[in-house]
N, C-alpha and C positions, 0 to 999 in steps of 0.2 A: 614523945620525949626520947632522946637518944639513949642507947645502951651504954653502960660503963665498961664494956668489954664482953666478948663472947666466950663461952667455954671452948676448950680445945680438946682434940682427940688425935691419936696417931693415925696417919693416913692408911697404914696397912690394915687397920681394923674397919675401915670404911670402904674398902675396895674389893671387887670380885676378881680383879686381875692387876698385877703389876709385873711386867716382864719385857725383855727386849728380844729382838729377832736375830737374824744371821744373814750373811751374804750367801746367795745360792752357789752351789758347786759350779765352778767355771768362772766365778767372779764377773767382772764387767763384760766379759765376752758373751755372756748370755743375756745381757740387757737389750731391750728392744725400745725403739722410739714409740711404737704403738703395740698394744697387746691386750691380753685377756685380764691380767692382774697387775696393778700398780705396785712398785716397790718404793716405799717412802724412805728417804734418807735424810741426813741431818741438814742438808742444804734446803730442804723443803720446809723446815721448821723455823719459824720466826716469831718473836714475841708479839708482833702486830698482825699475825695471821699466817695461814698456810700459803706457801708460795709454790706454784706449779712449775716454775722454771727449773729445768734439770730433772724433772720427774721422769723416771724410767719404768719399764714394764718387764714382766717375766712371763714365760709360758706357763700353762696350767701344771705341767709336770714338775716344774720347779716350785710353784706355789703350793702344791700339795705337801711338799716336804717342809713347808713353813706354816702349816695349817694351825699350829699352836700359837702363832702370832698374827692371826687374822684380825684386821682392824674393823671395828664396828662403829656405826654412827654414834656420835657423841664422845668417842674416846678422846682423852687428853694425851697428847704426844709430847715427850720430853727428851731433849738431846742430853745424852749421858756421858759423852766423851769428847775430847778435842777442844779446839778453840771456840766452838759454838755451844759448849756445855751450858746447861741451864736454860737454853732457849726453849720456849714452850708455846703450844697452840692446840686448838682442837682440829680434828681431821676435817678436811673439806669433803663433804659427803659425795661431791661430784666425781671424786677419784676412786670411789669404792667400786668393786672389791679391791682390797689392798693388803699388803704385808709391810712389815718394817724390817730394816737391817739391824745389825748389832749395835749401832750407835744411837738408836732411838728406843725409848721405853714407852710401852702402852700402859696408861693408867686408866682403869675402868672403875669409877666409883659406883657403889650401890646407890641407885637414884633415890631410894627412900631415905638414905642417910646423908648423901652429899650430892648437890646439884653439879653436874659436870662443868658447866660454864662458870659457876662460882669457883670451883677448884682451879680452873684455868686462870682466872683473874688473881686468885691468891698466889699462884706460882709465878706469875709475871710481876707481882708487886715488888717495889724496890727492896723492901726488907728481905723478902724471900729470895730474890735474885742474889742479893749479897750473901745470904747464908749459904745458898747452894754453891756459889762460886768459891766460898771459903772452904766448904766441905770437899769440893772436888779437888782441891790442892793437897788434901791431907794424906801424907805418907805415900805418895805415888809420884813417879816421874812423869806420868801422863795424866792430864786432868780427867777425872772420872767420878761419876756418881754411881754407887752400887745399889742393888735392890734393897739391901738392908737400910741404907741411908734413906732411900725414898720412903720405905715403910715407916720409918721413925719420924717423918715430918709431922710437926704439931700443927694441925689445921684448925682454924676457927670453925665452930660448929653451931651457928645460930639455928633457930627453928627453920625447917625446910621452906616454909613460906617466905621467911625473910631472905634466905639464900636466893630464892627465885626472884624476889624483888631487886636485890642487889645485882644479880646477873642481868635482869631486864634493864636496869638503869645504864650499866656500863655497856651492855650488848647493843642497846639502841644507838648509842654513840658510835660503836664500832660498825654496826650495820650501815649507818649513814656514811661513814668513811669508805666502806667497801663499795657502796652504791656509787659514790662519787668516783672511785677508782675505775669501776666498770664503765661508767659513763665516759670517763676520759679515754679509756681504751677504745671505745666506739668512736669517739671524736677523732682520735689519732688515726684510726683505720679510714675514716672518711677523708681526712686530709691527705693521707698516703694514696688513696685511690685516685683522687683528683690529680695529684702530682704525677703518679705513674702514667695516667692516661695522657696528660699533656706533654710531659718531659722525658718519658722513657719509651712508651709505645707510640707517641706522636699521633694519637687517634684523630684529633681534629685535622692535622695536616694530611693524613692518609685519606680521610673522608673527602676532603676538598680535592685532592689529587685524582680521586676516582669519581668526582662529580656527585658525591653523595652528601646528604645532610649531616652536619657535624653533631646535631642534637644540642647545640649551644645557642644561647640568644644571639641574634644576628650581629649585635655590636661587638660581642666577644669573638664570634667566629671570624669576623672580618680582620681581626688582629693576627690571625695565623696565615702563613704562606701556603701555597698549594703545590709545592714541589720540594725536593731534597737536593743536598749536595754532600760530597765526601768530606770527611774531616779525620783527624787523628783519633777521634772517638768512634769512628764509623760514620754511617749515614745520619745526617742531622738536617733539620728544616733549613731551607735556603734563607740566607741572611743572618742566621744565628751564628755565633762564634764559639770557639773553644779557648778558654783562658785559664792561666794558672790562678790558684786561689788567692795568692798574694795581691792580685789586681782587683779582687772583688771583696776580700775580707781581711781582717787583721787577726793574727794569731798571737795569743798571750801578750796583748798590747799594754795591759795595765797591771801593775804590781803594787804591793804594799809600800807606802811611803811614810816618811816621818809625820806628815800631816795627819795621819790616822792613828797616831800613837795613843790617844786617849779615847778612841772610838769604841762603840759597842758594835760587834760584827756578828753576822750569822755565818757559821762555818760548815762546809760540806766536805766530807771525804768519801772515799769509795764505800766504806762500810755503812755510812749514814744514809745512802740513797736507798729509799724503800720502794720495792716493787715497781721500779721503773718510774718513780716520781721523786719530787723533792719535798715530800710530806714532812720528813724529819730533818731538822737542822739543829745545831747547837749554838747557843749565843754565848760569846765570850767578851770580856774586855780584851782589847787587842794584845795587851801585854801578856795576857794569860793564854792566848791562843796557841795551838800546836805550831812548832817551828816550820812545818811544811805548809802552813796556811800562807800562801804567797800571792795568789792571783785574784784580782778584783773582777767581779762579774756585774754587768749592768743589764737592764731589761732588754730583751731581744737577743742576747748572746746565746750561743749553744755551747754547753760544756760537754766535752767528749772524753770519756774515761779511756786513757790511752795505754794503760798498763795491763798486761795479761793477768788473769783471764777475764777481766771485767770490761771489755770494750763495748760500751753502749753510749748512745748519744742522748742528751737531755736538753730540751730548750728551756732556758730560763726566761719567762715572760712576765713574772710577777712584778708588782711594784714593791721594791724592798722597803722595809721599815728602817733599815740601816744598810750598812755595806755588806754584801754577800761576798765571801771569800772562799775559794776552793783550794784544795791541796794540789801539790805538783803532780799528783796522779791524774789530773784532768788537764786537757788543753782547752783554752777558752777561745772560741771562734766568734769574732765580732763582725757583723755585716757592715759593708761600706758601700758597695755599688749594686747590691741585690737586696731584696727584702729579707728580713729575719726568717720569715716562714719558708722561703725558698732555700736559703742557706741550710737551715735545719734539715729539710727533707733531702737535700742533695747529699749531705754528709752521713745520712743514715741509710742510704741505698746500699744494698748488699755488695754491689760492684765496687763502690768507694771504700767500704769497710774492708773488703778483701784486698784491695790495692794497698791500703795503709798497713794492714796486718802483715803483708808480705815484706814490708820494709821495716818492721819492728826490729830493734837491735837491743842487745844485752842478753847475757847468758841466763841468769836466774829469773829475772823479771823483764822480758823483752818489752820495750816501750816504743811508741811512735814519737819521733822528735818533731820539733816545730818546723824545721826546714822541709820535712817530708810533707806536712800539711801545705806549706806555702807553694811547693812546686806541683802539687797534685792538680790535675786538670778538672775544670768545671765547665759545664755548658752554660753559655750566657745567651738566653733568649732575648727577643726584642723587648724593649722597655714596656710597651703597652701590654704584652702578654704577662710579664712579671707583675705589673700593677693589677691586672685582672685576677691573677692567681691570688695575690695577697688580699684583695677585696673579698674573695670567697673564703679563704682559709683563715684570715685574721680573726673573724668572729668565733671560729671554732677554737683557735688558740686562746682567745680571751676567756671563753667559757672554761677551758682547761685550767687556766690560771685562777679563775674564781673558785673552782672546785678544790684546787690545791690549797688556796688560802683558807677556805672553809675547813678542810681537813686538818690543817695545823691548829685552828681554834678548837675543833672538836677533840683532837688528840690531847691538847693542853687541858681541856675541861675534864676529860676522862682520867688523865694522870693525876689531876688534883683531887678528884673525887675518890679514886680507887682506894688509897690507904685509909681515908676517913670512913668509907663505907665498910671496909673489911674489919676495921677495929671497933665498929659500933659507935664511933664519934658522931657520925651522921646517920639518921634513919632514912632508909630508902622509901621514896614515895610510892603510892599505888601506881599501877601500870598506866592508868589514864593520864596522870600528871607527867609521867616520863615521856609518853608519846607526844604530848603537847609541847613539852620543853625542847624536844629535839627537832621539831618541825621547822 
């Protein structure tokens, strides 16, 4: 039988540590891309998990001066200042040893009193997020949560065994979401490796030119030429051409029309793109959608975030349940004379990204304009090679789409269960039932 509500206690009484860090002397000049100790900052803390993007490192000499904010396995990390205030997750143990800067608080519960994962789910619950955001605006020009505020949080405190069960239910769903994300990153690397070999390094052409085995099935190997010729992009396989994007793809071709005035849409802006995927979208009646929701996206389009600092490309290959609309912060690239898989890989190459970045305009928020995309040069391989590439990469993309759809369902289930479990309205099942339900 479900509980009628759990007793509550102040968080400060349940923790061995609550405190934030500092920026090492020298600021970002002492940050390293790789190093002995990670420095965790607010951009690494997200409600749906720890994000390694932008993670920096510091030398041992700087870490020693921050030894009082050493991060330990299981610690809950909370953003306490700025626009990301109230975002919360547990540390990724793979980044330890680590410290935090002054924008991040370490919350270390006493495990016999409060399960760390249970605490994390409480802090990301809609009710607690709203409360923290309200408190962070109190009496200050800058959003901030103080140590005193954090210590005063009233936390539900069921029996530790029940806390563990609740953490297990929600954690099993999150673990599956993270597994799918990792699988998708592996699939992306596989697709990128094939693309680089065929269309950047030209490995099959070089092998044939040198009279060596390409390592490909004979029917695919036969599609590649055995020599090169000069082009404005440098040396390319003979018979292939260099073409402006406007001849191979459309840029921002579809926009909102009156026909969609009563439609339900899934909307994506820069902030809702989660960890390099489209796991998170918001559904609106079109009349209620943000005014910047302008551009329609269809299966196979690549959406490219063209406003600094979030230049990343994402391939939308899911079958939409309704219309997907993106903000004007994205360019929508629609394949016309090349496969979607090839277009996506080409516009994510570092050389293409660097080219577009160099032509970004605007003082405060430089952006890449549509005509810059249209005139950018693309390599147009032989039709047979493009078809063979798509036949290899298409199934990888389909699996990525499947995982993304599954993640949206799992996240929806988690978000539905979370407040009911934390309030005691639902009783958490035993671990065995949880594992069977998430399979």
